[in-house]
N, C-alpha and C positions, 0 to 999 in steps of 0.2 A: 479827292475831288471836293471842293468847297461848295457852299451854297451859291456863291457868286458865279461859279462856273455853271451850275445847274440853271440858274436864272438866265445866264447868257445862252445856254443851249435852248432853253424854252423860247427865249426871244428870237433866236435864229429860226426855230421851227415856225413860229408865227410869221416871221418876215418872209420865209421861203413860200409858205402856203399862200400868204397874202399876195406875193408878187406873181404867183401863177394863177391866182383867182380860182383856186380849186377847192376852196372851202372857207367857211366862216370861222371866227374865233371860238364860237360855241362848239363847233365840231371838234376843234383841236382840244379844247378844254375837256369835253366828254371822253375823248380818246385817252388823254393823259391821265385823267382821273381813274378811268377803267384799268389802266396798266399799273397804277401806283399801288404797291402792296402795303404802303403805310396809311392808306385811306380806306379802312375797312367798310365804311358806310357807302362809299361811292364806287369802290373798285369792283372787280368781277365777282368776288365772293364765290369763286369756283363755279360760276354759271356762264354759259355762252353769251356772247354780246347780243344786244338787241338788233332788230332789223335796221333801225336808223344807224346804229354804230357799225353794222356790217357794211352799209352803203358808204359810210365815211371811210372805213378801212379800204374798201375796194376802190373808192374814188381817188384817194390821195396816195395809196401805196401800190395798187395793182394795175391801175389804168395808166398806160403810157401817154395816151392822148391828153390826159388831164394836166400833167406836169410838162409835157412837151418833149422830154428827152430822158434817157436812162441816167444821166449824170445827176439830174435833179432828184430822181427817185432814190439813187444810192446815197445821195447827201442827206435826204430826209430820213432814210433808214438808219444811217449812221448816227444822226442826231437822236433819233428815238432809242437806239441801242445804248448810247451813252447815258441817256436819261434813265432808262430802265435799270441798267447796271448800278447806277448811283442809288436808286430807290431800293434795290435789292440789298445792297450793302448796308444801307441805313437800317433797313428792317432786320437784317441778320445780326448786326451789332446790338441792336436793341433787345433781341431775343437770345443772345449768346448764352447767358447764364441759366436760362430756363431750359436749355437743351441738355437733357441728361441721359436719354436713351436713344437707341438707334431709330426707333419709330418716330421720335420727335424730329430728327433731321430729315427723315424720309417724307414726313408730312409737310415740312417746310419746303423741301425741294419740289414737291408736287405743287405746292402753293405758288412757287416761283415759276414753274414751267407751264402752268395752265394758260396764262394769257398769251405767251409767245406761240402757243399752238394755234391761236386764232389770229394773231397779229404777226405776220411773217417778217419780222425785223431781223431774224437770224437765219433767214431761208438759205442764203448762199454763203453765210459765214457762221455756220453752226459751231465751228471750233472755238469761236470767241466765247460763246456761252458755256461750252464744256470746260474751257480753261478757267473761266470765272467761277464756275461751280466747283471745280477741283481746288481752286484757291480757298474757297469758303470751307471746304471739307478739311483741307490741310490746316488752316488756321484753327478750326474747331478742335482737331485732334491735338494741336500743339498747346492750346491755351486752356481748354476745358478738361482738366484731369479727371473729373467725375465721369464725364461722358466717355473718355478713353477707357477708364477702368470698367465701366458698365458694358462697353462694347466688347472688351476682351472676355468678360464673364459670360456675356450673352453668346458669344461664339463658342465658348467651351460647353455651355449648356446645350446648345443646339447639337453639337457633336455627341454629347453624352446621350441626348434623346434621339439620336439617329436622324435628325432633321438636316440632312446634308444639302438640300436645295436652298433653304434659307441661309445656311452657312456659306454656300457658294456666293450668294448675293452680297453678304457682308464682306467676304474676302474681295470680291470684285470692287465694291465701294471703297474698301480700304486701300487697295492697290492703286485705284485712280486718284486717291488723295495724295499718294506719293510722299508719305510721311516717313522719314528714315528711322525715327525712333519707334515706329510701330511696324514690325515685320509680320505680315500675315502668315508667312511660312513658319516662323517661330511660334506664333500663336497656335497654329494647327498642330505643330509637333508637340507642343505642350498639351494640347487637347487630346492628341493621340495617345500620349503617355498616360494621361488621366483616364482615358478610355480603357487602356490596357490594365491599369491598376484596378479599375472597377470590375473589369471582366475577369481578371485573375482572382480577385477576392471571391467572386461568385463561383468560379470553377475550382479553385484550390482549397478553399476553406473546408475543413473536416473531410476532405477527400484523400484518405490516407491509404486506401487499399488498391488504388488504381496505379498500374505501372505505366511508365513513360508519360506521365500526365503533362509535363511541360511541352513536349513535342505535340501531343494531341491537342492541347489547348491552343497552342500557337497556330496549328493548321486550321482549326475551327475559326479562329479570329481572322486569319488572312482570307479564308474563303468567304467570310461574311462581310468584312468591312474594308479590305485593302483597296479594292477598286475605287470606292468612294474617296478614300483618303489620298489615293494617287491623283485623282482629279483635283482635290483641294490643294495638294502640294505641287501640282503641275509637274509630276515626274512620271516616269515609266513604271508600269506595274512590276516589271522584272528587274527593278533596281536593287540588286543584291546588297549593295552597301547599306541601304536603309533597312532592308529586311534582316540583315545580320544584327544591326543595332537593336531592332525590335525583339529579336530572339533573346539577346543578352538581357534586355529589360524584363522579359518574361522570367528569366532565371533569377533576376534580382528580386522580382516580386515573389517568386516561389520561396526564396530564402527569407524574405521579410515575414511572410505569412507563417512559414514553418518555425521561425524563431519565436513568434508569438504563441505557437501551439506546441512548443517543444515538450512541455510537461505532459500534456495530454497524449502526445505521440509516444514518448518513451515510457510513460508510466500507466496511464489510464487505458490506452487502446492497444498496447503491445499484447500479442504478436500480430494483430490485424494490420498494424501500421508498418510492417516490414517493408512493403514496396516503397513507401515514401521515404523511409530511412535509407534504403539503398540508393534512391535517387538523390537524396540530400547529401549522402557521403561523397558522391562524385563532384558536387559543387563546392563543398567546404574546403577542398584542397586548393581551390582557385579564389577563395574569398576570405577577406579579413573578418567577415561577420561571424566566423566560427567562434571567436572569443566571446562575442556577445551572446551567442546561443548557449554556450556553456554557463556563462554567468546567469542568464535567465533561468536555465534549468536548475542551477544550484539554489538560487534565491526562492524559486517556487517550491522546490523540494523541501527546503527548510521551513517555509511558511505552511505548506499543506500537509507535510508528512512528519517532519521532525518536531512533533507537537506532543506535549505531555498527555493530551486527551486522546491521542491515537493509540490503539492497542499495538503491542510489539509485533504481533503476527501480521497486522496490516502493514506496518512499517517494513517488515522483511519482504513481504510480497512486492511492495513498491520498489524496494532496494534491488531485489533480484531482477525485476522487469527492467529497471534502469540499467543495470549492469549488462544484461543481454543486449539492450538497445545500443549502448555505447560500444560494445564489442563489434557490432555491425557497423555503427556509424564511423568509428575510427579504428582501423586495423592496427595502428601503431600503439594503441592503448594509452595515449597521452590524456585523452578525455577521461578515461576510466581511472587513471591514477589521480587526476585532480578531483574527480567525484568521490573516490574512496577516501582520499586524504581529508576531504571536507566533512564527509558524513560519519566516518568511523568513530571519531571522538564522541559523537552523539549516541551512536549505537552501543558503545562500551559502557555507557551509563545505565543501560537497561539491564536490570538484575536478572531478568528471566529470559534474555535473548538466547543464551546457550541452550537452555532446556528446550525452548521452542524450536530452535534449529535442529536439535537432535530428535525431537518429536517428529518433525517433518521429514528428516532424512530417513528415519526408521519407519515412517508412516504408521505411527502408533494409533491404535484404536481407542475408543472412548474408555474402555475398561482399563487399559494400560495407563492412560493419563490420570484416571481417578486415583491410582495408587501413589501419585506424586502430589501431596497436598500443598507443595510450595508454589506451584504454578497453576494458574487458572487460565484456560485458553478456550476460545470458541472452536468447536469441532469443525464447523463449516469453513472458517478461516484457515484452520490448520490443514484441511483437505486441499484448499486452493494453494496454500504454500507448498504442500507436498507435490502437487501437480506442477507447479512452477519449477521446482527443483528437477523434475524429470522431463521437462519439455525441451525438445530439440537437442542438437549435438552438444549444447553447453551443459546439459543437465545430467542426471543419473537415471538409471533404469533398473527398477527392482521388480521382481516377481514375488508373489507371496504364497508360500506353502510351508508347512511345519518341517523343521530340520532337526534331526537328532544330533545334538552337538557332541554327545559322547562318542558317536561314530567317527567324528573328525579327529579324535585323539587316541585311536586304537594303537596298540603296540606295533602293529604291522606298518603303521605310517608314522612312527615316532621320530623319524628323521626328516620330517617335513613339517613346516609350520602351517598354520591354518590358512594362510593365503595361497598355499600350494595345493589345497585339497578341495574337491568338490563336495557336494552334500552327502554323498553316499560313502565317503571315506576314500574314494579313488582319486588318482591324479586327473585333473581336468585338462582337456586339450585347449579349451578356450573359456576363460572366465567371463562371466557376465559383466564384470567390472574392468575387463582388460583395457578397453578404450579409455575409460576414465583414469585408470592407473597410469597409463602411458602419458595422458595429458598432464596429470597432476605431478608426475615425476620429471617432466621435461621442462627444462628452463629455457625461456625464450627471451633473448635480449631485446630491448626496445630499439626499433629502427626509425631513423628520422625520415627516410624515404622508402615508401612501400609501393611497389608497382601494382597496378590493378589486378594482374593475373595471379598475384601471390596473396591477395587480401583474404580470400576465403580460407586458404591453407593456414594462414597465421591465426585466424579467428578460431579454427578448429583446435589449435594447440592450447587455447585458453580453457581453463577448467573452472567451472563455477564454484566447486568446493574449495579450491585454492583461494579464490577471492573471498569467500565467506570465512575461511580460516584466518585470512589476513586482517579481519576486523579486530582480532585480539592481538595483543603485543606478543604473546607466546601461546603455545598450545597446552601449557600445563593445566590451566583452568578448564579448557575445553575437554581434555581427557579426563580430568577429575569428575566433571559433571557426567560424562559418559559412563565412567565406572560406577557412579552412584545409581544411574538409571539401570545399568546392566545388573548390578547387585540386587536392586529391587525387583527387576524382572525375573532373575533366577530364584529369588525368594518366592514369588507368587505363582510362577508357572506350575501346572500340574505335570508331574513326571519330569522328564529330562529333555523335552523337545523345545527348541527355540526357533522362532520364525526366521525365514530365510533372510529378511531384511536386516535382522540383527547380525547374522553370520556374515552377510556381505559387508556390512559396516565394519565389523571386526577385521575382515580382510583388508579393507581400505586403510584403517588406522594402523594395523600392524605393518603393512607394506610401506606406508608413508612415514610413520613416526618411529617404528621399531624394526629396522631391517635385520637386527640380530635377535629376533624374538626367541622365546624359549621353545625348544623342540620336544622337551620331555618335562617331567615333574621338576620343580625348582630345587636347586641344591644350594649349599652354602657358598659354593664358588660363584654361582650366578648372583647371589645376593651381594657378595662383596664387590662385584663389578658395578653395582647400581648406585653406589654412593655419589651423591651430588647430581644425579641425573633424574630429574623428576619425571620427565616423559617416559624414560625407560622403566621407572618405578611403577607408574600406572599401567603400562603395558604388561609388566611382570605380574601385577595384581590380576589383570584380566586372564593371563595364562594360568595362574594358580586357581582362580575361580572356576575356569573351564575344566582344569585338571580335577578339582574337587568334585565337580558334577559327574565327570566320567567315573571317578573312583566311587562316588556314592551309588551310582547306578549298578556298577559291577558288584559292589559289596552288598547292596540291598537284594540283588538277584540271588546271591549266594545264601544270604540269611533266610530268604523266603523258602529255601529248600528244606529248612528245618521245620518239622511238624508243629512243635510246641510254640512257634512264633506266629503271630497273626500277620498274614501277608497283606493285610489291608493297610499296614503302616509302612510308609515310604520314607526313607531317610535321605536327608541332604546334609552331608557331613562337611563342614566348612572349616577353613583355617582362619580363625578370627583376626589374626594379625593382617593378613592380606585382604580380607573382606572388610577390614576397618570396623569391626563390630566391638562395641564396648561390653565386655563380659561383667562389668560391675553394675549390673542393672538389678536394683533391689526388688523391683516389682516382678521381674522375671523369676527371681528366687521364690518370692511369695506365692506366685501362681503354681510353681512346681510343687511346693509344699501343700497347697490346697488340693492339687490333683490326687495326692495320696488319701486325702480325706473325702473328696467328692466322687472319685471314680477309681476304686482300688484295682479294677480289672485293667484299665488302660495304664495305670501306674505300674502294675506288675509287668505288663508287656514291655513297656519302655525300659524297665529295669533289666529285663532279660536281654533286650537288644544291647543295652549298655555293657552288661557283663560279657556277652558274646563278643562284642567289639574289643573289649580289653583282652580277651583271650586271643583274638585274631591279630590285634595290634598291641603287643606287650608294652607296658609302660605308658599307654595312652588311655584317657578316659573321655567320656562324652558329657556334655552339659546341654540340657534341653533349653532351647531359645523359645520360651513361650510367647514372646512378643512377635515372633516371626512365624510361628507354627499356625497351621490351619487344620480344622477338623471338619470332616464332612459327615452329616447326620441324615439318616433316612427316617422320616416321621410317618407312622401309620395311624390314621384317625378312624374313629367309629363310623364316620360317614363314607368309609372306604377310600378316602383321599390318601395319597402318598406324596409327600413333599420332601425334596432333598435340599438341604441348606449347607452352605459352606460358611463357617464362622471362625472367628479368632478364638484364641485360647480363653480370653476374658469373657467373651460371650458364651462360650461353652460352660464355663464355671457357673454363670448365672442361670443356665437352663438345667443344670444337673439336678437340682432338687425336684424338678418336675419329672425327670426321667427315672427316679428311684421307685416311684409308686405306680403300680398298674391301676388304672381307673382315675377318678377325679381327685385332684389335689389343688389347693389354693393357698397362697401365701400373701401376707401384707408386705409392703416394702421393708418395714423394720424387721420382720421375721427373716426375709431373704438376706438382709444385711448381716444379721447375726449368724445365719448358716454359712454364708459365703465369705464373711469377714470383709465385705466390700464397703466402701463409703457410700452414703446415700446417693450423692450426685453421680458417682461412677456407676452405681447400680442402675440408676434411672436411664442412663445412656445405653447401658448394655441391654436392659429390658426393652427399650424402645426398638432395638434391632429385631427382637422377636415379635413385637407388635406389628412392625412393618411387614414382617414375613408371614403374618397371619398364622403364627404358631401359638401365641398367647393372646388373651384379651384382658382388659382391665375393667372391672365392674364398678369402679369408683372407690373401692376399699381394698380389694385383693386382685392378684393376678391369677388367672386360671387358664388351663389348656382349652383350646378351641376345637372341640370334637366335631361340631356340626357347623359347617360354613354357611349353610342356608337358613339357619334358625334366626330369623330377624327379631324374635322377641327378646333375644339377649342383647343388651346394650353394652357396647365396649367403649370406654373413654380412656384417653390418655391422661396420666396424672398431671400433665402440664396444661390441659385445656379441657373444655367441655364438648369437644367435637365428637360426633357419633361415628364410629368405625365399623368395620364388618366383623363377623363372628369367627373365632378361632379356637382350636383345642388340640390335644395331643394324647397318644397312648403309648405305643411301643417305641423303642429306641435302638434299633440296629445301628451300630456305630461303624463308620468308615473313617479311621483316623489318618491324619497326615501330620508328621512332626518334622521339625528341623533341629538338628543337633549340631553343636560346635565342638571343636577340639580344645577350647580354652584359649587363654591369652598367649600361650607360648607358641613358638614356631613349630614347624613340622618335625625338626630334629631334636627338640627339647621336650620331653614328656611333661604333661601337666600334672600337678599334684592335687588339683581340686577334685572334690568328690562329685558324684553325678547330680545330686539334688541341689546343692548349694543353698539349702534352706536355712532359715534362722532357728535358734534354739527354741525348744518347746512349741514349735509351730503347730503341731497337730493336737495339742492339748486344748481342751475346752474350758472356758472360765466365764461364768455368768456373773458379772459384777452388779451389785446393787447400785442404785442411784447415789447413795451416800458414799460408797467406795469409789465410784466414778468421780465424784466431786473431789475426794481426797487425792486421787491420781492427777486430776487437772491441777490442783494447787501445787502438788509436788513437781509437776512438769514446769509450771510457771516459775517456781522457785529455782529449779535447776537452770533454766534459761537466764534468770536474773543474775545468778551467781557465776555461772560458767560461760555464758554467751552462746554463740551459735552451736547447735548440736544436730546430728542426724538421728534417725530412729534407733539405730543400733546402739549408739552411745547413750541415748536416753534410757534405753532398756537396761544396759549394763549398770548405769548409775543407780537406777531404781533397785536393781537386784543387790547391789553391793552396799548401798548407804541406807536403804529403808529398813526400819525395824518393824514395820507393819506387815504381818503375815499375809493379809489380803492383797496388799500391793505387790508383794513378792510373787503371788500366784498368777498375776496377770501375764498373759502371753504377749509376744511382740506384735501379733496381729491385732489383739484388742487394744494395745497401747497405740498402734498406728491409727485405729478408728477414733480413739479419743483425741489424739493430736489433730486428726483431720477435722473433727468437730470444732476444736479450738480455732483452727484456721478459718473454717466457715463462719464462725462467730466473730472473727476479726480480732481475737485475743492474741494470736501470734501470727507470724508471717512465714510463708514457705518460699525460700529463695530458689532461683533456677538451678542451683547446684545440689538441691535436695536437702539443704540444711534448714533448720527452723530457728527463728529468733523472735524476740519481743518487738512490737512496733516502736518506732522512735518517738 
């Protein structure tokens, strides 16, 4: 409609009113100005018309008598309608770009509708105004993209905030606009899905212990919101096609959230997260998101667990929890295979992983772990790892009570291996390990299709120990480490009783790795069959070690029946070849020679045991393993204290000078070094043990027995520091000895020709060299190393005896020579190599 047309309409209005003499031109002007939305100064301004204007409206539009007939009234109304629509359009287009929000168009529509409420130009033709208004809305949605986007966002926000009444108004407005590119149903559906997403985030996140959470959350949502959404969608509340889609969408959100939380579910919160793992398992068979979940788990596991700063024990705990989770999550074990293939190369790089696994399987206590200096592990973490290994039907179950391993190898049961015996030496009807053994020895092929009713059965056939063993390429290293631990355990235990966990572990290993285990003492035939089979070799070593313990117990009990033998000495007679013990230990020989000098009584007792053994076992001799022997001493003090200490052979040598004298005795570090022939540094370490045990104290110059513990006037200081310690002393020395003796380097069937002491020549002679003579010996040693190169103590001693013409030098003993060489090492004049040889610095 052009301006010329509007001018024509206005002219027609003036002409009609003038012809009927129903009003002046001023009345028409005031009415048109009041209707015009483009004249903000003269129009209605959202205020009712004045009394004068009301009279004009009534006179020319409502009073039939004024115009004379209905046709004239309808003609005037039609002209006014055209005029008003033109002005509304003109105003709308001028404000089109400023309309950005729904409230803007609502405000404008109210502005347009206000005058026609008082001027009834659309009274009988309201559809004309509604059509015009809908055209305006349609045009606004089609051309103003900003408004359309804001309208959609506003509708979603209202749904999100549960303001369904205002949302209903917007939907009604949108539907009346009849804009095909903007479907209110689609907007509501999108808003509904966004609402479900938000609701699922709130209900599903970190809710891992609740069963059937998808169904329960879906029901809550339907009960709370579906009636409102049904109105917005203009559908029936029992429309099952839509509700099925909604349930599927809840499942999709569950998978999305669980994929983001998969590390926390499988590692951090297991086993509390079992319910959600079970629910997740049923969905993964129907969804391609399973691959994404596995990738997410592997990436987070690598980032958060497979880290150099994470302790091995913590890594294993996370690994075992993940394994258990994946066995539940995927009965076919495809996830588990991918996980282990990814993580095992990382775990194989951990040098202490086998030790820690064995510690956990055996549930070793703090004292047992301290005997292994190679591995340092937090006891609390180890306890958690041990509990993880025993949790649920995937794990192992151990009870803890002492077991006499010698009883398991009695002659009456020599036709049965250890896996067939219970702890009392009788055949067991049901092993504690039976379930685990069945799982470990049962091969389960991977199945591509697993029915739900078979999933639990398949999972129970999975064994956690098998999965842990699979970390390593073969079992040789695992068995080797176990043999090392078992050897150390058998060395340190008192008597011949081994904890049940060790016996159970032996049963498992023998059944799994050595089905043809030794039933009796090893023979040459057995050994010949072991060539090239390392696993069988280690299992044979275990059998021989246990056989040695059984034989040691029986032989010791027989020897204790002889009156002249001290029954406080308990023997462990080992086969050095199978125990992999190096009999060429020079320090071991030195300590044994010192024993003859320091404690003649104990030396004589051991000599009697050795001679009796040679009579009982013709052709065989014993060698004392001083580095593995322990001695138990009872100390009685003048303040009536009684202290029992278990010490090594080296520590016993350092305390012997204090045991020889009744009453007070004191020695300087140098004096003790001369008496014991120990180096100063080794002696300090040994004496520190007695300081810590409150047996001796150091007064700044000498070491003394601590007779009165509560005498605070005596100040005890460690030679390494000025710290004040408590008071200690000693008087009597009733001895409770404990020795370990070996059969030498030969096998059981080849007698050893080594003598019992294995001591060096002139070891028990004393020689007090002057400082001048010590200097000569040092020069001679340096000369030998310069001309002959690397030498050990024995060769240095032989060269001194054969080449030196100095009588004083020839008188020196090997022990004194070793002290002098040690001093040269400490001064940096020569170097001591790891193989025991000495050489000059390069």
